[in-house]
N, CA, C and O atoms as a Tinker XYZ file with bonds, in Angstrom:
   492  protein
     1  N      2.905000  -10.659000   -4.808000    73     2
     2  CA     3.072000  -11.051000   -3.429000    64     1     3
     3  C      1.714000  -11.441000   -2.870000    63     2     4     5
     4  O      0.672000  -11.024000   -3.376000    81     3
     5  N      1.745000  -12.237000   -1.832000    73     3     6
     6  CA     0.514000  -12.655000   -1.179000    64     5     7
     7  C     -0.181000  -11.447000   -0.558000    63     6     8     9
     8  O      0.470000  -10.555000   -0.014000    81     7
     9  N     -1.487000  -11.430000   -0.645000    73     7    10
    10  CA    -2.247000  -10.330000   -0.053000    64     9    11
    11  C     -2.099000  -10.288000    1.463000    63    10    12    13
    12  O     -2.353000   -9.253000    2.079000    81    11
    13  N     -1.693000  -11.395000    2.068000    73    11    14
    14  CA    -1.544000  -11.466000    3.527000    64    13    15
    15  C     -0.185000  -10.974000    4.017000    63    14    16    17
    16  O      0.056000  -10.959000    5.224000    81    15
    17  N      0.697000  -10.577000    3.124000    73    15    18
    18  CA     2.040000  -10.139000    3.510000    64    17    19
    19  C      1.973000   -8.846000    4.315000    63    18    20    21
    20  O      1.293000   -7.897000    3.924000    81    19
    21  N      2.682000   -8.814000    5.443000    73    19    22
    22  CA     2.705000   -7.573000    6.223000    64    21    23
    23  C      3.805000   -6.649000    5.693000    63    22    24    25
    24  O      4.707000   -7.086000    4.979000    81    23
    25  N      3.716000   -5.374000    6.052000    73    23    26
    26  CA     4.643000   -4.382000    5.504000    64    25    27
    27  C      6.087000   -4.634000    5.902000    63    26    28    29
    28  O      6.998000   -4.298000    5.146000    81    27
    29  N      6.316000   -5.215000    7.066000    73    27    30
    30  CA     7.687000   -5.537000    7.459000    64    29    31
    31  C      8.303000   -6.486000    6.437000    63    30    32    33
    32  O      9.428000   -6.268000    5.987000    81    31
    33  N      7.582000   -7.525000    6.072000    73    31    34
    34  CA     8.092000   -8.488000    5.094000    64    33    35
    35  C      8.266000   -7.847000    3.717000    63    34    36    37
    36  O      9.221000   -8.157000    3.005000    81    35
    37  N      7.355000   -6.962000    3.344000    73    35    38
    38  CA     7.480000   -6.253000    2.064000    64    37    39
    39  C      8.753000   -5.423000    2.054000    63    38    40    41
    40  O      9.543000   -5.499000    1.113000    81    39
    41  N      8.954000   -4.626000    3.107000    73    39    42
    42  CA    10.144000   -3.767000    3.177000    64    41    43
    43  C     11.422000   -4.598000    3.167000    63    42    44    45
    44  O     12.376000   -4.250000    2.470000    81    43
    45  N     11.458000   -5.686000    3.923000    73    43    46
    46  CA    12.650000   -6.537000    3.987000    64    45    47
    47  C     12.960000   -7.152000    2.627000    63    46    48    49
    48  O     14.116000   -7.164000    2.203000    81    47
    49  N     11.951000   -7.656000    1.948000    73    47    50
    50  CA    12.165000   -8.303000    0.652000    64    49    51
    51  C     12.659000   -7.313000   -0.398000    63    50    52    53
    52  O     13.555000   -7.633000   -1.178000    81    51
    53  N     12.086000   -6.126000   -0.423000    73    51    54
    54  CA    12.452000   -5.154000   -1.449000    64    53    55
    55  C     13.744000   -4.411000   -1.133000    63    54    56    57
    56  O     14.423000   -3.949000   -2.050000    81    55
    57  N     14.097000   -4.288000    0.135000    73    55    58
    58  CA    15.315000   -3.564000    0.519000    64    57    59
    59  C     16.555000   -4.210000   -0.076000    63    58    60    61
    60  O     17.499000   -3.512000   -0.446000    81    59
    61  N     16.566000   -5.524000   -0.171000    73    59    62
    62  CA    17.711000   -6.223000   -0.752000    64    61    63
    63  C     17.913000   -5.910000   -2.222000    63    62    64    65
    64  O     19.004000   -6.107000   -2.757000    81    63
    65  N     16.874000   -5.427000   -2.877000    73    63    66
    66  CA    16.939000   -5.045000   -4.291000    64    65    67
    67  C     17.042000   -3.533000   -4.462000    63    66    68    69
    68  O     17.038000   -3.036000   -5.588000    81    67
    69  N     17.136000   -2.798000   -3.353000    73    67    70
    70  CA    17.130000   -1.326000   -3.362000    64    69    71
    71  C     15.902000   -0.788000   -4.088000    63    70    72    73
    72  O     15.982000    0.167000   -4.859000    81    71
    73  N     14.770000   -1.423000   -3.822000    73    71    74
    74  CA    13.494000   -1.029000   -4.414000    64    73    75
    75  C     12.458000   -0.900000   -3.301000    63    74    76    77
    76  O     12.666000   -1.387000   -2.190000    81    75
    77  N     11.351000   -0.247000   -3.606000    73    75    78
    78  CA    10.275000   -0.092000   -2.634000    64    77    79
    79  C      8.959000    0.120000   -3.361000    63    78    80    81
    80  O      8.930000    0.396000   -4.560000    81    79
    81  N      7.886000   -0.013000   -2.626000    73    79    82
    82  CA     6.572000    0.436000   -3.066000    64    81    83
    83  C      6.118000    1.451000   -2.018000    63    82    84    85
    84  O      6.550000    1.375000   -0.868000    81    83
    85  N      5.259000    2.395000   -2.388000    73    83    86
    86  CA     4.815000    3.364000   -1.390000    64    85    87
    87  C      3.938000    2.670000   -0.351000    63    86    88    89
    88  O      2.927000    2.059000   -0.697000    81    87
    89  N      4.323000    2.763000    0.910000    73    87    90
    90  CA     3.561000    2.104000    1.974000    64    89    91
    91  C      3.457000    3.001000    3.188000    63    90    92    93
    92  O      4.062000    4.072000    3.250000    81    91
    93  N      2.691000    2.550000    4.135000    73    91    94
    94  CA     2.624000    3.199000    5.433000    64    93    95
    95  C      3.835000    2.805000    6.259000    63    94    96    97
    96  O      4.734000    2.125000    5.765000    81    95
    97  N      3.861000    3.226000    7.499000    73    95    98
    98  CA     5.035000    2.985000    8.339000    64    97    99
    99  C      4.813000    1.956000    9.439000    63    98   100   101
   100  O      5.752000    1.645000   10.172000    81    99
   101  N      3.614000    1.422000    9.579000    73    99   102
   102  CA     3.345000    0.424000   10.616000    64   101   103
   103  C      3.676000   -0.963000   10.067000    63   102   104   105
   104  O      3.018000   -1.418000    9.131000    81   103
   105  N      4.672000   -1.640000   10.622000    73   103   106
   106  CA     5.151000   -2.894000   10.044000    64   105   107
   107  C      4.175000   -4.055000   10.120000    63   106   108   109
   108  O      4.341000   -5.034000    9.393000    81   107
   109  N      3.169000   -3.981000   10.969000    73   107   110
   110  CA     2.254000   -5.110000   11.118000    64   109   111
   111  C      1.002000   -5.015000   10.249000    63   110   112   113
   112  O      0.185000   -5.935000   10.249000    81   111
   113  N      0.841000   -3.931000    9.518000    73   111   114
   114  CA    -0.304000   -3.765000    8.622000    64   113   115
   115  C     -0.098000   -4.639000    7.392000    63   114   116   117
   116  O      1.013000   -4.734000    6.870000    81   115
   117  N     -1.164000   -5.272000    6.934000    73   115   118
   118  CA    -1.091000   -6.097000    5.730000    64   117   119
   119  C     -1.131000   -5.249000    4.477000    63   118   120   121
   120  O     -1.803000   -4.219000    4.431000    81   119
   121  N     -0.403000   -5.689000    3.459000    73   119   122
   122  CA    -0.313000   -4.920000    2.225000    64   121   123
   123  C     -1.667000   -4.819000    1.521000    63   122   124   125
   124  O     -1.954000   -3.797000    0.898000    81   123
   125  N     -2.499000   -5.849000    1.606000    73   123   126
   126  CA    -3.799000   -5.798000    0.935000    64   125   127
   127  C     -4.718000   -4.769000    1.582000    63   126   128   129
   128  O     -5.348000   -3.977000    0.882000    81   127
   129  N     -4.800000   -4.771000    2.893000    73   127   130
   130  CA    -5.655000   -3.802000    3.573000    64   129   131
   131  C     -5.229000   -2.376000    3.302000    63   130   132   133
   132  O     -6.062000   -1.499000    3.071000    81   131
   133  N     -3.925000   -2.149000    3.333000    73   131   134
   134  CA    -3.399000   -0.815000    3.045000    64   133   135
   135  C     -3.754000   -0.399000    1.620000    63   134   136   137
   136  O     -4.249000    0.706000    1.396000    81   135
   137  N     -3.502000   -1.277000    0.668000    73   135   138
   138  CA    -3.728000   -0.966000   -0.745000    64   137   139
   139  C     -5.199000   -0.750000   -1.056000    63   138   140   141
   140  O     -5.559000    0.224000   -1.717000    81   139
   141  N     -6.054000   -1.653000   -0.582000    73   139   142
   142  CA    -7.476000   -1.573000   -0.905000    64   141   143
   143  C     -8.144000   -0.374000   -0.252000    63   142   144   145
   144  O     -9.232000    0.028000   -0.664000    81   143
   145  N     -7.510000    0.199000    0.758000    73   143   146
   146  CA    -8.019000    1.413000    1.392000    64   145   147
   147  C     -7.385000    2.681000    0.856000    63   146   148   149
   148  O     -7.680000    3.771000    1.346000    81   147
   149  N     -6.530000    2.564000   -0.131000    73   147   150
   150  CA    -5.848000    3.719000   -0.717000    64   149   151
   151  C     -4.359000    3.659000   -0.473000    63   150   152   153
   152  O     -3.580000    3.566000   -1.422000    81   151
   153  N     -3.946000    3.712000    0.794000    73   151   154
   154  CA    -2.536000    3.536000    1.116000    64   153   155
   155  C     -1.724000    4.805000    1.227000    63   154   156   157
   156  O     -0.856000    5.059000    0.392000    81   155
   157  N     -1.987000    5.600000    2.234000    73   155   158
   158  CA    -1.219000    6.821000    2.478000    64   157   159
   159  C     -0.029000    6.499000    3.366000    63   158   160   161
   160  O     -0.172000    5.804000    4.372000    81   159
   161  N      1.145000    7.000000    2.998000    73   159   162
   162  CA     2.335000    6.733000    3.795000    64   161   163
   163  C      3.404000    7.789000    3.604000    63   162   164   165
   164  O      3.185000    8.813000    2.958000    81   163
   165  N      4.558000    7.520000    4.176000    73   163   166
   166  CA     5.670000    8.474000    4.157000    64   165   167
   167  C      6.156000    8.784000    2.748000    63   166   168   169
   168  O      6.651000    9.884000    2.503000    81   167
   169  N      6.031000    7.854000    1.826000    73   167   170
   170  CA     6.500000    8.054000    0.451000    64   169   171
   171  C      5.432000    8.637000   -0.471000    63   170   172   173
   172  O      5.692000    8.818000   -1.661000    81   171
   173  N      4.259000    8.932000    0.036000    73   171   174
   174  CA     3.142000    9.327000   -0.820000    64   173   175
   175  C      3.411000   10.581000   -1.646000    63   174   176   177
   176  O      2.995000   10.652000   -2.802000    81   175
   177  N      4.094000   11.562000   -1.080000    73   175   178
   178  CA     4.369000   12.779000   -1.853000    64   177   179
   179  C      5.333000   12.506000   -2.994000    63   178   180   181
   180  O      5.298000   13.181000   -4.023000    81   179
   181  N      6.183000   11.525000   -2.809000    73   179   182
   182  CA     7.179000   11.177000   -3.821000    64   181   183
   183  C      6.657000   10.114000   -4.792000    63   182   184   185
   184  O      6.852000   10.225000   -6.002000    81   183
   185  N      5.999000    9.092000   -4.261000    73   183   186
   186  CA     5.668000    7.918000   -5.071000    64   185   187
   187  C      4.176000    7.661000   -5.220000    63   186   188   189
   188  O      3.789000    6.685000   -5.862000    81   187
   189  N      3.335000    8.500000   -4.653000    73   187   190
   190  CA     1.898000    8.284000   -4.744000    64   189   191
   191  C      1.393000    7.369000   -3.641000    63   190   192   193
   192  O      2.141000    6.990000   -2.739000    81   191
   193  N      0.140000    7.026000   -3.723000    73   191   194
   194  CA    -0.473000    6.117000   -2.766000    64   193   195
   195  C     -0.105000    4.678000   -3.114000    63   194   196   197
   196  O      0.331000    4.394000   -4.229000    81   195
   197  N     -0.281000    3.785000   -2.167000    73   195   198
   198  CA     0.004000    2.376000   -2.431000    64   197   199
   199  C     -0.875000    1.870000   -3.570000    63   198   200   201
   200  O     -0.404000    1.114000   -4.420000    81   199
   201  N     -2.136000    2.272000   -3.601000    73   199   202
   202  CA    -3.030000    1.810000   -4.667000    64   201   203
   203  C     -2.581000    2.302000   -6.039000    63   202   204   205
   204  O     -2.900000    1.670000   -7.046000    81   203
   205  N     -1.851000    3.412000   -6.106000    73   203   206
   206  CA    -1.337000    3.910000   -7.382000    64   205   207
   207  C     -0.294000    2.971000   -7.974000    63   206   208   209
   208  O     -0.140000    2.902000   -9.193000    81   207
   209  N      0.421000    2.249000   -7.120000    73   207   210
   210  CA     1.474000    1.336000   -7.576000    64   209   211
   211  C      0.941000   -0.047000   -7.912000    63   210   212   213
   212  O      1.680000   -0.871000   -8.451000    81   211
   213  N     -0.329000   -0.323000   -7.608000    73   211   214
   214  CA    -0.906000   -1.636000   -7.890000    64   213   215
   215  C     -1.006000   -1.846000   -9.394000    63   214   216   217
   216  O     -1.600000   -1.029000  -10.098000    81   215
   217  N     -0.430000   -2.934000   -9.887000    73   215   218
   218  CA    -0.462000   -3.256000  -11.316000    64   217   219
   219  C     -1.481000   -4.336000  -11.639000    63   218   220   221
   220  O     -2.102000   -4.314000  -12.702000    81   219
   221  N     -1.653000   -5.281000  -10.721000    73   219   222
   222  CA    -2.656000   -6.327000  -10.919000    64   221   223
   223  C     -2.947000   -7.001000   -9.591000    63   222   224   225
   224  O     -2.171000   -6.903000   -8.641000    81   223
   225  N     -4.072000   -7.680000   -9.547000    73   223   226
   226  CA    -4.455000   -8.419000   -8.345000    64   225   227
   227  C     -5.260000   -9.639000   -8.753000    63   226   228   229
   228  O     -6.071000   -9.582000   -9.678000    81   227
   229  N     -5.033000  -10.731000   -8.062000    73   227   230
   230  CA    -5.848000  -11.924000   -8.248000    64   229   231
   231  C     -6.961000  -11.869000   -7.219000    63   230   232   233
   232  O     -6.718000  -11.706000   -6.024000    81   231
   233  N     -8.191000  -12.007000   -7.704000    73   231   234
   234  CA    -9.365000  -11.876000   -6.845000    64   233   235
   235  C    -10.273000  -13.083000   -7.058000    63   234   236   237
   236  O    -10.574000  -13.449000   -8.194000    81   235
   237  N    -10.703000  -13.693000   -5.966000    73   235   238
   238  CA   -11.706000  -14.751000   -6.034000    64   237   239
   239  C    -13.063000  -14.070000   -5.891000    63   238   240   241
   240  O    -13.370000  -13.478000   -4.857000    81   239
   241  N    -13.863000  -14.164000   -6.940000    73   239   242
   242  CA   -15.167000  -13.506000   -6.968000    64   241   243
   243  C    -16.186000  -14.290000   -6.140000    63   242   244   245
   244  O    -15.944000  -15.453000   -5.815000    81   243
   245  N    -17.317000  -13.678000   -5.795000    73   243   246
   246  CA   -18.315000  -14.368000   -4.968000    64   245   247
   247  C    -18.769000  -15.718000   -5.526000    63   246   248   249
   248  O    -19.136000  -16.605000   -4.755000    81   247
   249  N    -18.751000  -15.887000   -6.828000    73   247   250
   250  CA   -19.149000  -17.155000   -7.436000    64   249   251
   251  C    -18.078000  -18.227000   -7.379000    63   250   252   253
   252  O    -18.325000  -19.371000   -7.759000    81   251
   253  N    -16.889000  -17.871000   -6.909000    73   251   254
   254  CA   -15.802000  -18.836000   -6.778000    64   253   255
   255  C    -14.757000  -18.773000   -7.871000    63   254   256   257
   256  O    -13.723000  -19.432000   -7.767000    81   255
   257  N    -14.998000  -17.994000   -8.921000    73   255   258
   258  CA   -14.012000  -17.869000   -9.998000    64   257   259
   259  C    -12.886000  -16.937000   -9.577000    63   258   260   261
   260  O    -13.132000  -15.890000   -8.978000    81   259
   261  N    -11.654000  -17.314000   -9.889000    73   259   262
   262  CA   -10.491000  -16.455000   -9.638000    64   261   263
   263  C    -10.151000  -15.725000  -10.923000    63   262   264   265
   264  O    -10.025000  -16.346000  -11.979000    81   263
   265  N    -10.000000  -14.405000  -10.840000    73   263   266
   266  CA    -9.648000  -13.599000  -12.006000    64   265   267
   267  C     -8.446000  -12.734000  -11.669000    63   266   268   269
   268  O     -8.196000  -12.412000  -10.507000    81   267
   269  N     -7.710000  -12.367000  -12.705000    73   267   270
   270  CA    -6.612000  -11.424000  -12.553000    64   269   271
   271  C     -7.103000  -10.078000  -13.067000    63   270   272   273
   272  O     -7.420000   -9.933000  -14.248000    81   271
   273  N     -7.165000   -9.105000  -12.183000    73   271   274
   274  CA    -7.652000   -7.775000  -12.542000    64   273   275
   275  C     -6.473000   -6.837000  -12.753000    63   274   276   277
   276  O     -5.558000   -6.773000  -11.933000    81   275
   277  N     -6.510000   -6.109000  -13.867000    73   275   278
   278  CA    -5.470000   -5.128000  -14.190000    64   277   279
   279  C     -6.117000   -4.036000  -15.031000    63   278   280   281
   280  O     -7.328000   -4.054000  -15.248000    81   279
   281  N     -5.327000   -3.098000  -15.498000    73   279   282
   282  CA    -5.862000   -2.036000  -16.348000    64   281   283
   283  C     -6.421000   -2.596000  -17.651000    63   282   284   285
   284  O     -7.302000   -1.987000  -18.258000    81   283
   285  N     -5.916000   -3.755000  -18.088000    73   283   286
   286  CA    -6.348000   -4.356000  -19.349000    64   285   287
   287  C     -7.399000   -5.450000  -19.186000    63   286   288   289
   288  O     -8.202000   -5.663000  -20.095000    81   287
   289  N     -7.413000   -6.135000  -18.071000    73   287   290
   290  CA    -8.350000   -7.236000  -17.831000    64   289   291
   291  C     -9.177000   -6.944000  -16.585000    63   290   292   293
   292  O     -8.638000   -6.621000  -15.527000    81   291
   293  N    -10.493000   -7.063000  -16.728000    73   291   294
   294  CA   -11.394000   -6.779000  -15.607000    64   293   295
   295  C    -11.115000   -5.374000  -15.056000    63   294   296   297
   296  O    -10.937000   -5.177000  -13.853000    81   295
   297  N    -11.084000   -4.411000  -15.979000    73   295   298
   298  CA   -10.682000   -3.037000  -15.647000    64   297   299
   299  C    -11.576000   -2.382000  -14.593000    63   298   300   301
   300  O    -11.081000   -1.621000  -13.761000    81   299
   301  N    -12.879000   -2.660000  -14.612000    73   299   302
   302  CA   -13.759000   -2.041000  -13.614000    64   301   303
   303  C    -13.466000   -2.577000  -12.219000    63   302   304   305
   304  O    -13.482000   -1.821000  -11.248000    81   303
   305  N    -13.198000   -3.875000  -12.113000    73   303   306
   306  CA   -12.817000   -4.456000  -10.830000    64   305   307
   307  C    -11.485000   -3.867000  -10.373000    63   306   308   309
   308  O    -11.314000   -3.548000   -9.196000    81   307
   309  N    -10.543000   -3.725000  -11.305000    73   307   310
   310  CA    -9.243000   -3.146000  -10.971000    64   309   311
   311  C     -9.404000   -1.721000  -10.450000    63   310   312   313
   312  O     -8.749000   -1.340000   -9.479000    81   311
   313  N    -10.267000   -0.933000  -11.085000    73   311   314
   314  CA   -10.532000    0.428000  -10.616000    64   313   315
   315  C    -11.034000    0.396000   -9.176000    63   314   316   317
   316  O    -10.583000    1.180000   -8.340000    81   315
   317  N    -11.960000   -0.506000   -8.888000    73   315   318
   318  CA   -12.519000   -0.606000   -7.539000    64   317   319
   319  C    -11.457000   -1.009000   -6.525000    63   318   320   321
   320  O    -11.469000   -0.524000   -5.394000    81   319
   321  N    -10.542000   -1.884000   -6.914000    73   319   322
   322  CA    -9.485000   -2.323000   -6.005000    64   321   323
   323  C     -8.503000   -1.203000   -5.686000    63   322   324   325
   324  O     -7.885000   -1.203000   -4.622000    81   323
   325  N     -8.356000   -0.258000   -6.594000    73   323   326
   326  CA    -7.383000    0.817000   -6.401000    64   325   327
   327  C     -7.962000    1.973000   -5.592000    63   326   328   329
   328  O     -7.701000    3.140000   -5.888000    81   327
   329  N     -8.732000    1.649000   -4.592000    73   327   330
   330  CA    -9.235000    2.663000   -3.683000    64   329   331
   331  C    -10.646000    3.114000   -3.963000    63   330   332   333
   332  O    -11.215000    3.880000   -3.185000    81   331
   333  N    -11.226000    2.658000   -5.058000    73   331   334
   334  CA   -12.567000    3.102000   -5.403000    64   333   335
   335  C    -13.680000    2.291000   -4.776000    63   334   336   337
   336  O    -14.833000    2.721000   -4.791000    81   335
   337  N    -13.365000    1.122000   -4.220000    73   335   338
   338  CA   -14.442000    0.282000   -3.714000    64   337   339
   339  C    -14.158000   -0.430000   -2.416000    63   338   340   341
   340  O    -14.984000   -1.219000   -1.958000    81   339
   341  N    -13.027000   -0.181000   -1.813000    73   339   342
   342  CA   -12.728000   -0.780000   -0.526000    64   341   343
   343  C    -12.485000   -2.275000   -0.547000    63   342   344   345
   344  O    -12.462000   -2.910000    0.507000    81   343
   345  N    -12.302000   -2.853000   -1.732000    73   343   346
   346  CA   -12.000000   -4.278000   -1.813000    64   345   347
   347  C    -13.171000   -5.172000   -1.482000    63   346   348   349
   348  O    -12.971000   -6.303000   -1.039000    81   347
   349  N    -14.388000   -4.699000   -1.682000    73   347   350
   350  CA   -15.570000   -5.459000   -1.285000    64   349   351
   351  C    -16.185000   -6.282000   -2.412000    63   350   352   353
   352  O    -17.376000   -6.590000   -2.361000    81   351
   353  N    -15.416000   -6.640000   -3.408000    73   351   354
   354  CA   -15.975000   -7.332000   -4.562000    64   353   355
   355  C    -15.472000   -8.755000   -4.699000    63   354   356   357
   356  O    -15.716000   -9.401000   -5.718000    81   355
   357  N    -14.787000   -9.245000   -3.709000    73   355   358
   358  CA   -14.240000  -10.595000   -3.714000    64   357   359
   359  C    -13.112000  -10.670000   -2.708000    63   358   360   361
   360  O    -12.889000   -9.741000   -1.931000    81   359
   361  N    -12.404000  -11.783000   -2.730000    73   359   362
   362  CA   -11.269000  -11.981000   -1.830000    64   361   363
   363  C     -9.988000  -11.817000   -2.636000    63   362   364   365
   364  O     -9.723000  -12.599000   -3.549000    81   363
   365  N     -9.204000  -10.819000   -2.307000    73   363   366
   366  CA    -7.936000  -10.582000   -2.992000    64   365   367
   367  C     -6.896000  -11.527000   -2.408000    63   366   368   369
   368  O     -6.659000  -11.540000   -1.200000    81   367
   369  N     -6.272000  -12.323000   -3.289000    73   367   370
   370  CA    -5.311000  -13.326000   -2.811000    64   369   371
   371  C     -3.866000  -12.984000   -3.123000    63   370   372   373
   372  O     -2.961000  -13.440000   -2.424000    81   371
   373  N     -3.631000  -12.190000   -4.158000    73   371   374
   374  CA    -2.259000  -11.768000   -4.463000    64   373   375
   375  C     -2.287000  -10.444000   -5.200000    63   374   376   377
   376  O     -3.298000  -10.057000   -5.785000    81   375
   377  N     -1.140000   -9.751000   -5.157000    73   375   378
   378  CA    -1.031000   -8.429000   -5.768000    64   377   379
   379  C      0.340000   -8.268000   -6.408000    63   378   380   381
   380  O      1.332000   -8.819000   -5.932000    81   379
   381  N      0.378000   -7.505000   -7.491000    73   379   382
   382  CA     1.629000   -7.154000   -8.154000    64   381   383
   383  C      1.730000   -5.633000   -8.173000    63   382   384   385
   384  O      0.760000   -4.941000   -8.485000    81   383
   385  N      2.910000   -5.122000   -7.838000    73   383   386
   386  CA     3.104000   -3.677000   -7.722000    64   385   387
   387  C      4.242000   -3.190000   -8.608000    63   386   388   389
   388  O      5.191000   -3.926000   -8.877000    81   387
   389  N      4.138000   -1.935000   -9.061000    73   387   390
   390  CA     5.278000   -1.235000   -9.650000    64   389   391
   391  C      6.172000   -0.815000   -8.490000    63   390   392   393
   392  O      5.678000   -0.383000   -7.449000    81   391
   393  N      7.466000   -0.938000   -8.663000    73   391   394
   394  CA     8.412000   -0.591000   -7.597000    64   393   395
   395  C      9.252000    0.599000   -8.039000    63   394   396   397
   396  O      9.421000    0.839000   -9.235000    81   395
   397  N      9.771000    1.331000   -7.083000    73   395   398
   398  CA    10.644000    2.453000   -7.414000    64   397   399
   399  C     11.980000    2.275000   -6.705000    63   398   400   401
   400  O     12.049000    1.622000   -5.663000    81   399
   401  N     13.058000    2.860000   -7.270000    73   399   402
   402  CA    14.373000    2.741000   -6.627000    64   401   403
   403  C     14.411000    3.537000   -5.328000    63   402   404   405
   404  O     13.803000    4.601000   -5.217000    81   403
   405  N     15.126000    3.010000   -4.361000    73   403   406
   406  CA    15.238000    3.685000   -3.072000    64   405   407
   407  C     16.578000    4.389000   -2.948000    63   406   408   409
   408  O     17.527000    4.104000   -3.679000    81   407
   409  N     16.626000    5.298000   -2.020000    73   407   410
   410  CA    17.869000    5.985000   -1.664000    64   409   411
   411  C     17.955000    5.971000   -0.145000    63   410   412   413
   412  O     16.943000    5.816000    0.539000    81   411
   413  N     19.147000    6.132000    0.372000    73   411   414
   414  CA    19.293000    6.208000    1.821000    64   413   415
   415  C     18.590000    7.461000    2.331000    63   414   416   417
   416  O     18.750000    8.544000    1.769000    81   415
   417  N     17.826000    7.308000    3.379000    73   415   418
   418  CA    17.153000    8.456000    3.983000    64   417   419
   419  C     16.882000    8.151000    5.449000    63   418   420   421
   420  O     16.899000    6.997000    5.877000    81   419
   421  N     16.639000    9.183000    6.186000    73   419   422
   422  CA    16.291000    9.054000    7.594000    64   421   423
   423  C     14.857000    9.510000    7.783000    63   422   424   425
   424  O     14.421000   10.487000    7.174000    81   423
   425  N     14.140000    8.812000    8.612000    73   423   426
   426  CA    12.786000    9.207000    8.976000    64   425   427
   427  C     12.809000    9.556000   10.452000    63   426   428   429
   428  O     13.252000    8.763000   11.282000    81   427
   429  N     12.332000   10.736000   10.769000    73   427   430
   430  CA    12.342000   11.209000   12.150000    64   429   431
   431  C     10.901000   11.398000   12.605000    63   430   432   433
   432  O     10.085000   11.993000   11.900000    81   431
   433  N     10.608000   10.897000   13.765000    73   431   434
   434  CA     9.276000   11.064000   14.351000    64   433   435
   435  C      9.423000   11.900000   15.612000    63   434   436   437
   436  O     10.246000   11.601000   16.477000    81   435
   437  N      8.622000   12.945000   15.708000    73   435   438
   438  CA     8.654000   13.824000   16.869000    64   437   439
   439  C      7.298000   13.731000   17.566000    63   438   440   441
   440  O      6.259000   13.991000   16.959000    81   439
   441  N      7.320000   13.364000   18.825000    73   439   442
   442  CA     6.098000   13.283000   19.624000    64   441   443
   443  C      6.137000   14.341000   20.719000    63   442   444   445
   444  O      7.191000   14.632000   21.283000    81   443
   445  N      4.987000   14.902000   21.005000    73   443   446
   446  CA     4.883000   15.848000   22.104000    64   445   447
   447  C      3.476000   15.758000   22.679000    63   446   448   449
   448  O      2.542000   15.326000   22.003000    81   447
   449  N      3.340000   16.162000   23.904000    73   447   450
   450  CA     2.042000   16.139000   24.576000    64   449   451
   451  C      1.114000   17.156000   23.924000    63   450   452   453
   452  O      1.564000   18.240000   23.551000    81   451
   453  N     -0.160000   16.836000   23.778000    73   451   454
   454  CA    -1.095000   17.805000   23.206000    64   453   455
   455  C     -1.077000   19.148000   23.933000    63   454   456   457
   456  O     -1.287000   20.191000   23.313000    81   455
   457  N     -0.833000   19.130000   25.219000    73   455   458
   458  CA    -0.805000   20.387000   25.977000    64   457   459
   459  C      0.375000   21.271000   25.583000    63   458   460   461
   460  O      0.372000   22.466000   25.876000    81   459
   461  N      1.383000   20.702000   24.924000    73   459   462
   462  CA     2.557000   21.468000   24.507000    64   461   463
   463  C      2.463000   21.928000   23.052000    63   462   464   465
   464  O      3.413000   22.515000   22.535000    81   463
   465  N      1.349000   21.676000   22.388000    73   463   466
   466  CA     1.218000   21.974000   20.961000    64   465   467
   467  C      1.506000   23.434000   20.632000    63   466   468   469
   468  O      2.252000   23.717000   19.694000    81   467
   469  N      0.937000   24.351000   21.378000    73   467   470
   470  CA     1.151000   25.774000   21.092000    64   469   471
   471  C      2.621000   26.135000   21.198000    63   470   472   473
   472  O      3.142000   26.848000   20.341000    81   471
   473  N      3.290000   25.666000   22.215000    73   471   474
   474  CA     4.707000   25.976000   22.396000    64   473   475
   475  C      5.548000   25.352000   21.286000    63   474   476   477
   476  O      6.495000   25.978000   20.808000    81   475
   477  N      5.224000   24.145000   20.872000    73   475   478
   478  CA     5.977000   23.478000   19.810000    64   477   479
   479  C      5.797000   24.216000   18.491000    63   478   480   481
   480  O      6.764000   24.412000   17.754000    81   479
   481  N      4.574000   24.626000   18.186000    73   479   482
   482  CA     4.293000   25.267000   16.906000    64   481   483
   483  C      4.727000   26.728000   16.847000    63   482   484   485
   484  O      5.153000   27.201000   15.794000    81   483
   485  N      4.626000   27.438000   17.950000    73   483   486
   486  CA     4.950000   28.866000   17.971000    64   485   487
   487  C      6.384000   29.103000   18.415000    63   486   488   489
   488  O      7.046000   30.021000   17.931000    81   487
   489  N      6.857000   28.288000   19.324000    73   487   490
   490  CA     8.245000   28.420000   19.774000    64   489   491
   491  C      8.390000   29.012000   21.137000    63   490   492
   492  O      9.508000   29.174000   21.624000    81   491
């Protein structure tokens, strides 16, 4: 997928296949920024970080050459892309991810005023 794809588009595209990648919950965040920063989200305890699901990435290096980085090719660059270097070694233009099967689930968000924290936690 394009590195510029936002999470809403990722979720929509994969939902039709009953598949997902571990992502955050903000639909306007780009998949590349999330991945290159590690990628903590609601599925992390089940599926790992977003960077854990990264299988390969196309990166334009500072000299202008485009390379495909994976565990087998350009392995040190791939390591850096998976949260070890913040994506500062070139321009990432596309990414390939391992996907996992989804199941129906509900996500509930509970908000409360900071002044109510003690009452919420203690009861």
